[in-house]
mmJSON file of the N, C-alpha and C atoms, coordinates in Angstrom:
{"data_MODEL":{"atom_site":{
"group_PDB":["ATOM","ATOM","ATOM","ATOM","ATOM","ATOM","ATOM","ATOM","ATOM","ATOM","ATOM","ATOM","ATOM","ATOM","ATOM","ATOM","ATOM","ATOM","ATOM","ATOM","ATOM","ATOM","ATOM","ATOM","ATOM","ATOM","ATOM","ATOM","ATOM","ATOM","ATOM","ATOM","ATOM","ATOM","ATOM","ATOM","ATOM","ATOM","ATOM","ATOM","ATOM","ATOM","ATOM","ATOM","ATOM","ATOM","ATOM","ATOM","ATOM","ATOM","ATOM","ATOM","ATOM","ATOM","ATOM","ATOM","ATOM","ATOM","ATOM","ATOM","ATOM","ATOM","ATOM","ATOM","ATOM","ATOM","ATOM","ATOM","ATOM","ATOM","ATOM","ATOM","ATOM","ATOM","ATOM","ATOM","ATOM","ATOM","ATOM","ATOM","ATOM","ATOM","ATOM","ATOM","ATOM","ATOM","ATOM","ATOM","ATOM","ATOM","ATOM","ATOM","ATOM","ATOM","ATOM","ATOM","ATOM","ATOM","ATOM","ATOM","ATOM","ATOM","ATOM","ATOM","ATOM","ATOM","ATOM","ATOM","ATOM","ATOM","ATOM","ATOM","ATOM","ATOM","ATOM","ATOM","ATOM","ATOM","ATOM","ATOM","ATOM","ATOM","ATOM","ATOM","ATOM","ATOM","ATOM","ATOM","ATOM","ATOM","ATOM","ATOM","ATOM","ATOM","ATOM","ATOM","ATOM","ATOM","ATOM","ATOM","ATOM","ATOM","ATOM","ATOM","ATOM","ATOM","ATOM","ATOM","ATOM","ATOM","ATOM","ATOM","ATOM","ATOM","ATOM","ATOM","ATOM","ATOM","ATOM","ATOM","ATOM","ATOM","ATOM","ATOM","ATOM","ATOM","ATOM","ATOM","ATOM","ATOM","ATOM","ATOM","ATOM","ATOM","ATOM","ATOM","ATOM","ATOM","ATOM","ATOM","ATOM","ATOM","ATOM","ATOM","ATOM","ATOM","ATOM","ATOM","ATOM","ATOM","ATOM","ATOM","ATOM","ATOM","ATOM","ATOM","ATOM","ATOM","ATOM","ATOM","ATOM"],
"id":[1,2,3,4,5,6,7,8,9,10,11,12,13,14,15,16,17,18,19,20,21,22,23,24,25,26,27,28,29,30,31,32,33,34,35,36,37,38,39,40,41,42,43,44,45,46,47,48,49,50,51,52,53,54,55,56,57,58,59,60,61,62,63,64,65,66,67,68,69,70,71,72,73,74,75,76,77,78,79,80,81,82,83,84,85,86,87,88,89,90,91,92,93,94,95,96,97,98,99,100,101,102,103,104,105,106,107,108,109,110,111,112,113,114,115,116,117,118,119,120,121,122,123,124,125,126,127,128,129,130,131,132,133,134,135,136,137,138,139,140,141,142,143,144,145,146,147,148,149,150,151,152,153,154,155,156,157,158,159,160,161,162,163,164,165,166,167,168,169,170,171,172,173,174,175,176,177,178,179,180,181,182,183,184,185,186,187,188,189,190,191,192,193,194,195,196,197,198,199,200,201],
"type_symbol":["N","C","C","N","C","C","N","C","C","N","C","C","N","C","C","N","C","C","N","C","C","N","C","C","N","C","C","N","C","C","N","C","C","N","C","C","N","C","C","N","C","C","N","C","C","N","C","C","N","C","C","N","C","C","N","C","C","N","C","C","N","C","C","N","C","C","N","C","C","N","C","C","N","C","C","N","C","C","N","C","C","N","C","C","N","C","C","N","C","C","N","C","C","N","C","C","N","C","C","N","C","C","N","C","C","N","C","C","N","C","C","N","C","C","N","C","C","N","C","C","N","C","C","N","C","C","N","C","C","N","C","C","N","C","C","N","C","C","N","C","C","N","C","C","N","C","C","N","C","C","N","C","C","N","C","C","N","C","C","N","C","C","N","C","C","N","C","C","N","C","C","N","C","C","N","C","C","N","C","C","N","C","C","N","C","C","N","C","C","N","C","C","N","C","C","N","C","C","N","C","C"],
"label_atom_id":["N","CA","C","N","CA","C","N","CA","C","N","CA","C","N","CA","C","N","CA","C","N","CA","C","N","CA","C","N","CA","C","N","CA","C","N","CA","C","N","CA","C","N","CA","C","N","CA","C","N","CA","C","N","CA","C","N","CA","C","N","CA","C","N","CA","C","N","CA","C","N","CA","C","N","CA","C","N","CA","C","N","CA","C","N","CA","C","N","CA","C","N","CA","C","N","CA","C","N","CA","C","N","CA","C","N","CA","C","N","CA","C","N","CA","C","N","CA","C","N","CA","C","N","CA","C","N","CA","C","N","CA","C","N","CA","C","N","CA","C","N","CA","C","N","CA","C","N","CA","C","N","CA","C","N","CA","C","N","CA","C","N","CA","C","N","CA","C","N","CA","C","N","CA","C","N","CA","C","N","CA","C","N","CA","C","N","CA","C","N","CA","C","N","CA","C","N","CA","C","N","CA","C","N","CA","C","N","CA","C","N","CA","C","N","CA","C","N","CA","C","N","CA","C","N","CA","C","N","CA","C","N","CA","C"],
"label_alt_id":[null,null,null,null,null,null,null,null,null,null,null,null,null,null,null,null,null,null,null,null,null,null,null,null,null,null,null,null,null,null,null,null,null,null,null,null,null,null,null,null,null,null,null,null,null,null,null,null,null,null,null,null,null,null,null,null,null,null,null,null,null,null,null,null,null,null,null,null,null,null,null,null,null,null,null,null,null,null,null,null,null,null,null,null,null,null,null,null,null,null,null,null,null,null,null,null,null,null,null,null,null,null,null,null,null,null,null,null,null,null,null,null,null,null,null,null,null,null,null,null,null,null,null,null,null,null,null,null,null,null,null,null,null,null,null,null,null,null,null,null,null,null,null,null,null,null,null,null,null,null,null,null,null,null,null,null,null,null,null,null,null,null,null,null,null,null,null,null,null,null,null,null,null,null,null,null,null,null,null,null,null,null,null,null,null,null,null,null,null,null,null,null,null,null,null,null,null,null,null,null,null],
"label_comp_id":["MET","MET","MET","THR","THR","THR","LEU","LEU","LEU","ASN","ASN","ASN","GLU","GLU","GLU","GLY","GLY","GLY","TRP","TRP","TRP","ARG","ARG","ARG","GLY","GLY","GLY","GLU","GLU","GLU","ILE","ILE","ILE","CYS","CYS","CYS","HIS","HIS","HIS","VAL","VAL","VAL","ALA","ALA","ALA","ILE","ILE","ILE","THR","THR","THR","ASP","ASP","ASP","SER","SER","SER","GLN","GLN","GLN","GLY","GLY","GLY","ARG","ARG","ARG","PHE","PHE","PHE","ALA","ALA","ALA","ARG","ARG","ARG","TYR","TYR","TYR","LYS","LYS","LYS","VAL","VAL","VAL","VAL","VAL","VAL","ASP","ASP","ASP","PRO","PRO","PRO","SER","SER","SER","PHE","PHE","PHE","HIS","HIS","HIS","ASN","ASN","ASN","TRP","TRP","TRP","PHE","PHE","PHE","GLY","GLY","GLY","LEU","LEU","LEU","ALA","ALA","ALA","LEU","LEU","LEU","ALA","ALA","ALA","LEU","LEU","LEU","ARG","ARG","ARG","SER","SER","SER","GLN","GLN","GLN","ALA","ALA","ALA","ILE","ILE","ILE","SER","SER","SER","ASP","ASP","ASP","PHE","PHE","PHE","PRO","PRO","PRO","LEU","LEU","LEU","CYS","CYS","CYS","ASN","ASN","ASN","LYS","LYS","LYS","SER","SER","SER","PHE","PHE","PHE","ASN","ASN","ASN","LEU","LEU","LEU","SER","SER","SER","TYR","TYR","TYR","CYS","CYS","CYS","GLY","GLY","GLY","PHE","PHE","PHE","ASP","ASP","ASP","LEU","LEU","LEU"],
"label_asym_id":["A","A","A","A","A","A","A","A","A","A","A","A","A","A","A","A","A","A","A","A","A","A","A","A","A","A","A","A","A","A","A","A","A","A","A","A","A","A","A","A","A","A","A","A","A","A","A","A","A","A","A","A","A","A","A","A","A","A","A","A","A","A","A","A","A","A","A","A","A","A","A","A","A","A","A","A","A","A","A","A","A","A","A","A","A","A","A","A","A","A","A","A","A","A","A","A","A","A","A","A","A","A","A","A","A","A","A","A","A","A","A","A","A","A","A","A","A","A","A","A","A","A","A","A","A","A","A","A","A","A","A","A","A","A","A","A","A","A","A","A","A","A","A","A","A","A","A","A","A","A","A","A","A","A","A","A","A","A","A","A","A","A","A","A","A","A","A","A","A","A","A","A","A","A","A","A","A","A","A","A","A","A","A","A","A","A","A","A","A","A","A","A","A","A","A","A","A","A","A","A","A"],
"label_entity_id":["1","1","1","1","1","1","1","1","1","1","1","1","1","1","1","1","1","1","1","1","1","1","1","1","1","1","1","1","1","1","1","1","1","1","1","1","1","1","1","1","1","1","1","1","1","1","1","1","1","1","1","1","1","1","1","1","1","1","1","1","1","1","1","1","1","1","1","1","1","1","1","1","1","1","1","1","1","1","1","1","1","1","1","1","1","1","1","1","1","1","1","1","1","1","1","1","1","1","1","1","1","1","1","1","1","1","1","1","1","1","1","1","1","1","1","1","1","1","1","1","1","1","1","1","1","1","1","1","1","1","1","1","1","1","1","1","1","1","1","1","1","1","1","1","1","1","1","1","1","1","1","1","1","1","1","1","1","1","1","1","1","1","1","1","1","1","1","1","1","1","1","1","1","1","1","1","1","1","1","1","1","1","1","1","1","1","1","1","1","1","1","1","1","1","1","1","1","1","1","1","1"],
"label_seq_id":[1,1,1,2,2,2,3,3,3,4,4,4,5,5,5,6,6,6,7,7,7,8,8,8,9,9,9,10,10,10,11,11,11,12,12,12,13,13,13,14,14,14,15,15,15,16,16,16,17,17,17,18,18,18,19,19,19,20,20,20,21,21,21,22,22,22,23,23,23,24,24,24,25,25,25,26,26,26,27,27,27,28,28,28,29,29,29,30,30,30,31,31,31,32,32,32,33,33,33,34,34,34,35,35,35,36,36,36,37,37,37,38,38,38,39,39,39,40,40,40,41,41,41,42,42,42,43,43,43,44,44,44,45,45,45,46,46,46,47,47,47,48,48,48,49,49,49,50,50,50,51,51,51,52,52,52,53,53,53,54,54,54,55,55,55,56,56,56,57,57,57,58,58,58,59,59,59,60,60,60,61,61,61,62,62,62,63,63,63,64,64,64,65,65,65,66,66,66,67,67,67],
"pdbx_PDB_ins_code":[null,null,null,null,null,null,null,null,null,null,null,null,null,null,null,null,null,null,null,null,null,null,null,null,null,null,null,null,null,null,null,null,null,null,null,null,null,null,null,null,null,null,null,null,null,null,null,null,null,null,null,null,null,null,null,null,null,null,null,null,null,null,null,null,null,null,null,null,null,null,null,null,null,null,null,null,null,null,null,null,null,null,null,null,null,null,null,null,null,null,null,null,null,null,null,null,null,null,null,null,null,null,null,null,null,null,null,null,null,null,null,null,null,null,null,null,null,null,null,null,null,null,null,null,null,null,null,null,null,null,null,null,null,null,null,null,null,null,null,null,null,null,null,null,null,null,null,null,null,null,null,null,null,null,null,null,null,null,null,null,null,null,null,null,null,null,null,null,null,null,null,null,null,null,null,null,null,null,null,null,null,null,null,null,null,null,null,null,null,null,null,null,null,null,null,null,null,null,null,null,null],
"Cartn_x":[3.276,4.592,5.314,6.056,6.876,8.157,9.209,10.484,10.807,11.14,11.523,12.904,13.64,14.968,14.87,15.369,15.452,16.896,17.166,18.526,19.44,18.892,19.714,19.667,18.854,18.753,17.325,17.062,15.791,14.676,13.528,12.349,11.307,10.817,9.86,8.469,7.488,6.086,5.307,4.528,3.704,2.27,1.333,-0.076,-0.859,-1.71,-2.599,-4.024,-4.818,-6.199,-7.188,-8.4,-9.455,-10.212,-11.293,-12.036,-12.704,-12.919,-13.483,-12.412,-11.161,-10.079,-9.638,-10.138,-9.72,-8.456,-7.677,-6.453,-6.778,-6.224,-6.332,-5.077,-3.937,-2.654,-1.743,-0.889,0.104,1.372,2.492,3.757,4.835,5.655,6.801,8.042,9.056,10.331,11.393,12.03,13.024,14.403,15.335,16.655,17.452,17.332,18.124,17.79,16.567,16.171,17.106,17.46,18.34,19.817,20.159,21.563,22.143,21.302,21.834,22.622,22.202,22.939,24.315,24.403,25.696,26.639,26.098,26.909,27.419,26.553,26.965,28.106,28.037,29.116,30.408,30.283,31.465,32.175,31.438,32.02,32.518,32.383,32.879,34.366,34.741,36.149,36.778,35.97,36.479,36.291,37.038,36.884,35.606,34.996,33.752,33.981,35.208,35.508,35.389,35.382,35.204,33.741,32.809,31.391,30.966,31.318,30.843,31.261,32.498,32.975,32.238,32.113,31.399,29.927,29.322,27.91,27.661,28.506,28.337,28.657,29.528,29.836,28.622,27.866,26.666,25.488,25.486,24.445,23.037,22.828,21.549,20.574,19.325,18.259,18.025,17.956,17.679,16.2,15.363,13.918,13.251,13.993,13.417,12.574,12.95,12.185,13.113,13.365,14.263,13.518,12.243,11.45,11.55],
"Cartn_y":[10.88,10.723,12.051,12.359,13.559,13.31,13.982,13.916,15.297,15.377,16.637,16.479,17.571,17.523,17.827,16.916,17.11,17.356,17.598,17.92,16.699,15.478,14.28,13.704,14.262,13.743,13.765,12.908,12.875,12.199,12.873,12.321,12.031,10.801,10.366,10.229,10.884,10.783,10.098,9.086,8.392,8.358,8.841,8.829,8.017,7.134,6.35,6.715,7.049,7.462,6.434,6.48,5.593,6.275,5.69,6.223,7.571,7.909,9.221,10.271,9.907,10.86,10.944,10.068,10.062,9.225,9.554,8.796,7.359,6.418,5.004,4.575,5.085,4.81,6.023,6.21,7.281,6.763,6.886,6.38,7.442,7.574,8.467,7.619,7.786,7.092,8.154,8.058,9.06,8.709,9.669,9.447,8.34,8.199,7.185,5.774,5.555,4.237,3.781,4.678,4.349,4.396,5.277,5.49,4.45,3.669,2.597,1.599,1.359,0.453,1.021,2.327,2.972,2.793,2.87,2.638,1.2,0.258,-1.154,-1.357,-0.692,-0.805,-0.165,0.947,1.639,0.809,-0.035,-0.831,-2.202,-2.516,-3.816,-3.954,-5.102,-5.425,-4.494,-3.847,-2.973,-3.643,-3.202,-3.703,-3.138,-3.901,-3.444,-2.175,-1.96,-0.738,0.523,0.389,1.542,1.963,1.128,1.425,2.767,3.115,4.407,5.607,5.608,6.731,6.798,5.665,5.638,5.99,5.464,5.722,7.216,7.87,9.312,10.114,9.603,10.293,10.309,9.217,9.149,9.867,9.974,10.675,10.188,8.883,8.305,8.252,8.226,8.12,6.659,6.337,4.974,4.642,5.628,5.353,5.599,6.044,6.282,7.539,8.546,9.793,10.959,11.242,12.323,13.577,13.603,14.674,15.972],
"Cartn_z":[-11.491,-10.932,-11.033,-9.992,-10.024,-9.238,-9.631,-8.927,-8.401,-7.118,-6.488,-5.887,-5.84,-5.249,-3.763,-2.953,-1.509,-1.127,0.136,0.543,0.514,0.494,0.36,-1.046,-1.908,-3.272,-3.786,-4.75,-5.479,-4.662,-4.564,-3.9,-4.975,-5.001,-6.023,-5.402,-6.005,-5.592,-6.713,-6.364,-7.345,-6.821,-7.628,-7.26,-8.29,-7.799,-8.664,-8.275,-9.282,-9.015,-9.552,-9.001,-9.493,-10.629,-11.062,-12.217,-11.927,-10.643,-10.287,-9.988,-10.137,-9.908,-8.457,-7.594,-6.191,-6.051,-5.041,-4.804,-4.425,-5.157,-4.81,-4.054,-4.486,-3.826,-3.986,-2.997,-3.05,-2.39,-3.064,-2.526,-2.684,-1.65,-1.674,-1.429,-2.275,-2.1,-1.843,-0.686,-0.314,-0.871,-0.882,-1.473,-0.794,0.501,1.196,0.736,0.292,-0.203,-1.317,-2.209,-3.325,-2.924,-2.004,-1.665,-0.709,-0.021,0.826,-0.017,-1.236,-2.123,-2.432,-2.611,-2.845,-1.665,-0.453,0.741,0.765,0.416,0.38,-0.617,-1.762,-2.752,-2.25,-1.545,-1.02,0.047,0.736,1.813,1.378,0.114,-0.37,-0.095,0.42,0.709,1.74,2.569,3.616,4.974,5.94,7.304,7.908,8.785,9.417,10.236,10.682,11.448,10.59,9.262,8.369,8.245,8.716,8.531,9.123,10.377,10.918,10.082,9.618,8.801,7.469,6.795,5.515,5.704,6.748,7.003,7.198,7.982,8.213,6.957,6.113,4.86,3.931,3.93,3.098,3.754,5.09,5.848,5.482,5.52,5.122,6.29,5.955,6.952,7.287,8.58,9.004,8.904,9.137,9.161,7.815,6.812,5.5,5.431,6.196,6.223,5.955,4.697,4.286,3.856,4.011,3.413,4.168],
"occupancy":[1.0,1.0,1.0,1.0,1.0,1.0,1.0,1.0,1.0,1.0,1.0,1.0,1.0,1.0,1.0,1.0,1.0,1.0,1.0,1.0,1.0,1.0,1.0,1.0,1.0,1.0,1.0,1.0,1.0,1.0,1.0,1.0,1.0,1.0,1.0,1.0,1.0,1.0,1.0,1.0,1.0,1.0,1.0,1.0,1.0,1.0,1.0,1.0,1.0,1.0,1.0,1.0,1.0,1.0,1.0,1.0,1.0,1.0,1.0,1.0,1.0,1.0,1.0,1.0,1.0,1.0,1.0,1.0,1.0,1.0,1.0,1.0,1.0,1.0,1.0,1.0,1.0,1.0,1.0,1.0,1.0,1.0,1.0,1.0,1.0,1.0,1.0,1.0,1.0,1.0,1.0,1.0,1.0,1.0,1.0,1.0,1.0,1.0,1.0,1.0,1.0,1.0,1.0,1.0,1.0,1.0,1.0,1.0,1.0,1.0,1.0,1.0,1.0,1.0,1.0,1.0,1.0,1.0,1.0,1.0,1.0,1.0,1.0,1.0,1.0,1.0,1.0,1.0,1.0,1.0,1.0,1.0,1.0,1.0,1.0,1.0,1.0,1.0,1.0,1.0,1.0,1.0,1.0,1.0,1.0,1.0,1.0,1.0,1.0,1.0,1.0,1.0,1.0,1.0,1.0,1.0,1.0,1.0,1.0,1.0,1.0,1.0,1.0,1.0,1.0,1.0,1.0,1.0,1.0,1.0,1.0,1.0,1.0,1.0,1.0,1.0,1.0,1.0,1.0,1.0,1.0,1.0,1.0,1.0,1.0,1.0,1.0,1.0,1.0,1.0,1.0,1.0,1.0,1.0,1.0,1.0,1.0,1.0,1.0,1.0,1.0],
"B_iso_or_equiv":[0.0,0.0,0.0,0.0,0.0,0.0,0.0,0.0,0.0,0.0,0.0,0.0,0.0,0.0,0.0,0.0,0.0,0.0,0.0,0.0,0.0,0.0,0.0,0.0,0.0,0.0,0.0,0.0,0.0,0.0,0.0,0.0,0.0,0.0,0.0,0.0,0.0,0.0,0.0,0.0,0.0,0.0,0.0,0.0,0.0,0.0,0.0,0.0,0.0,0.0,0.0,0.0,0.0,0.0,0.0,0.0,0.0,0.0,0.0,0.0,0.0,0.0,0.0,0.0,0.0,0.0,0.0,0.0,0.0,0.0,0.0,0.0,0.0,0.0,0.0,0.0,0.0,0.0,0.0,0.0,0.0,0.0,0.0,0.0,0.0,0.0,0.0,0.0,0.0,0.0,0.0,0.0,0.0,0.0,0.0,0.0,0.0,0.0,0.0,0.0,0.0,0.0,0.0,0.0,0.0,0.0,0.0,0.0,0.0,0.0,0.0,0.0,0.0,0.0,0.0,0.0,0.0,0.0,0.0,0.0,0.0,0.0,0.0,0.0,0.0,0.0,0.0,0.0,0.0,0.0,0.0,0.0,0.0,0.0,0.0,0.0,0.0,0.0,0.0,0.0,0.0,0.0,0.0,0.0,0.0,0.0,0.0,0.0,0.0,0.0,0.0,0.0,0.0,0.0,0.0,0.0,0.0,0.0,0.0,0.0,0.0,0.0,0.0,0.0,0.0,0.0,0.0,0.0,0.0,0.0,0.0,0.0,0.0,0.0,0.0,0.0,0.0,0.0,0.0,0.0,0.0,0.0,0.0,0.0,0.0,0.0,0.0,0.0,0.0,0.0,0.0,0.0,0.0,0.0,0.0,0.0,0.0,0.0,0.0,0.0,0.0],
"pdbx_formal_charge":[null,null,null,null,null,null,null,null,null,null,null,null,null,null,null,null,null,null,null,null,null,null,null,null,null,null,null,null,null,null,null,null,null,null,null,null,null,null,null,null,null,null,null,null,null,null,null,null,null,null,null,null,null,null,null,null,null,null,null,null,null,null,null,null,null,null,null,null,null,null,null,null,null,null,null,null,null,null,null,null,null,null,null,null,null,null,null,null,null,null,null,null,null,null,null,null,null,null,null,null,null,null,null,null,null,null,null,null,null,null,null,null,null,null,null,null,null,null,null,null,null,null,null,null,null,null,null,null,null,null,null,null,null,null,null,null,null,null,null,null,null,null,null,null,null,null,null,null,null,null,null,null,null,null,null,null,null,null,null,null,null,null,null,null,null,null,null,null,null,null,null,null,null,null,null,null,null,null,null,null,null,null,null,null,null,null,null,null,null,null,null,null,null,null,null,null,null,null,null,null,null],
"auth_seq_id":[1,1,1,2,2,2,3,3,3,4,4,4,5,5,5,6,6,6,7,7,7,8,8,8,9,9,9,10,10,10,11,11,11,12,12,12,13,13,13,14,14,14,15,15,15,16,16,16,17,17,17,18,18,18,19,19,19,20,20,20,21,21,21,22,22,22,23,23,23,24,24,24,25,25,25,26,26,26,27,27,27,28,28,28,29,29,29,30,30,30,31,31,31,32,32,32,33,33,33,34,34,34,35,35,35,36,36,36,37,37,37,38,38,38,39,39,39,40,40,40,41,41,41,42,42,42,43,43,43,44,44,44,45,45,45,46,46,46,47,47,47,48,48,48,49,49,49,50,50,50,51,51,51,52,52,52,53,53,53,54,54,54,55,55,55,56,56,56,57,57,57,58,58,58,59,59,59,60,60,60,61,61,61,62,62,62,63,63,63,64,64,64,65,65,65,66,66,66,67,67,67],
"auth_comp_id":["MET","MET","MET","THR","THR","THR","LEU","LEU","LEU","ASN","ASN","ASN","GLU","GLU","GLU","GLY","GLY","GLY","TRP","TRP","TRP","ARG","ARG","ARG","GLY","GLY","GLY","GLU","GLU","GLU","ILE","ILE","ILE","CYS","CYS","CYS","HIS","HIS","HIS","VAL","VAL","VAL","ALA","ALA","ALA","ILE","ILE","ILE","THR","THR","THR","ASP","ASP","ASP","SER","SER","SER","GLN","GLN","GLN","GLY","GLY","GLY","ARG","ARG","ARG","PHE","PHE","PHE","ALA","ALA","ALA","ARG","ARG","ARG","TYR","TYR","TYR","LYS","LYS","LYS","VAL","VAL","VAL","VAL","VAL","VAL","ASP","ASP","ASP","PRO","PRO","PRO","SER","SER","SER","PHE","PHE","PHE","HIS","HIS","HIS","ASN","ASN","ASN","TRP","TRP","TRP","PHE","PHE","PHE","GLY","GLY","GLY","LEU","LEU","LEU","ALA","ALA","ALA","LEU","LEU","LEU","ALA","ALA","ALA","LEU","LEU","LEU","ARG","ARG","ARG","SER","SER","SER","GLN","GLN","GLN","ALA","ALA","ALA","ILE","ILE","ILE","SER","SER","SER","ASP","ASP","ASP","PHE","PHE","PHE","PRO","PRO","PRO","LEU","LEU","LEU","CYS","CYS","CYS","ASN","ASN","ASN","LYS","LYS","LYS","SER","SER","SER","PHE","PHE","PHE","ASN","ASN","ASN","LEU","LEU","LEU","SER","SER","SER","TYR","TYR","TYR","CYS","CYS","CYS","GLY","GLY","GLY","PHE","PHE","PHE","ASP","ASP","ASP","LEU","LEU","LEU"],
"auth_asym_id":["A","A","A","A","A","A","A","A","A","A","A","A","A","A","A","A","A","A","A","A","A","A","A","A","A","A","A","A","A","A","A","A","A","A","A","A","A","A","A","A","A","A","A","A","A","A","A","A","A","A","A","A","A","A","A","A","A","A","A","A","A","A","A","A","A","A","A","A","A","A","A","A","A","A","A","A","A","A","A","A","A","A","A","A","A","A","A","A","A","A","A","A","A","A","A","A","A","A","A","A","A","A","A","A","A","A","A","A","A","A","A","A","A","A","A","A","A","A","A","A","A","A","A","A","A","A","A","A","A","A","A","A","A","A","A","A","A","A","A","A","A","A","A","A","A","A","A","A","A","A","A","A","A","A","A","A","A","A","A","A","A","A","A","A","A","A","A","A","A","A","A","A","A","A","A","A","A","A","A","A","A","A","A","A","A","A","A","A","A","A","A","A","A","A","A","A","A","A","A","A","A"],
"auth_atom_id":["N","CA","C","N","CA","C","N","CA","C","N","CA","C","N","CA","C","N","CA","C","N","CA","C","N","CA","C","N","CA","C","N","CA","C","N","CA","C","N","CA","C","N","CA","C","N","CA","C","N","CA","C","N","CA","C","N","CA","C","N","CA","C","N","CA","C","N","CA","C","N","CA","C","N","CA","C","N","CA","C","N","CA","C","N","CA","C","N","CA","C","N","CA","C","N","CA","C","N","CA","C","N","CA","C","N","CA","C","N","CA","C","N","CA","C","N","CA","C","N","CA","C","N","CA","C","N","CA","C","N","CA","C","N","CA","C","N","CA","C","N","CA","C","N","CA","C","N","CA","C","N","CA","C","N","CA","C","N","CA","C","N","CA","C","N","CA","C","N","CA","C","N","CA","C","N","CA","C","N","CA","C","N","CA","C","N","CA","C","N","CA","C","N","CA","C","N","CA","C","N","CA","C","N","CA","C","N","CA","C","N","CA","C","N","CA","C","N","CA","C","N","CA","C","N","CA","C","N","CA","C","N","CA","C"],
"pdbx_PDB_model_num":[1,1,1,1,1,1,1,1,1,1,1,1,1,1,1,1,1,1,1,1,1,1,1,1,1,1,1,1,1,1,1,1,1,1,1,1,1,1,1,1,1,1,1,1,1,1,1,1,1,1,1,1,1,1,1,1,1,1,1,1,1,1,1,1,1,1,1,1,1,1,1,1,1,1,1,1,1,1,1,1,1,1,1,1,1,1,1,1,1,1,1,1,1,1,1,1,1,1,1,1,1,1,1,1,1,1,1,1,1,1,1,1,1,1,1,1,1,1,1,1,1,1,1,1,1,1,1,1,1,1,1,1,1,1,1,1,1,1,1,1,1,1,1,1,1,1,1,1,1,1,1,1,1,1,1,1,1,1,1,1,1,1,1,1,1,1,1,1,1,1,1,1,1,1,1,1,1,1,1,1,1,1,1,1,1,1,1,1,1,1,1,1,1,1,1,1,1,1,1,1,1]
}}}
């Protein structure tokens, strides 16, 4: 496991290997995955018309590709 700093925040890489040391699984979690929850908290008790402004303030990735 390793954490790298990306321009939107922390990028987490996790590699799992088999008994011969070959990759069995590899997963990357981008910063937006974690920050969407922050946007949801920021919008609590707000009007839906505030969503575009808040969304652009957080500048999150829709497709989960911040790398």
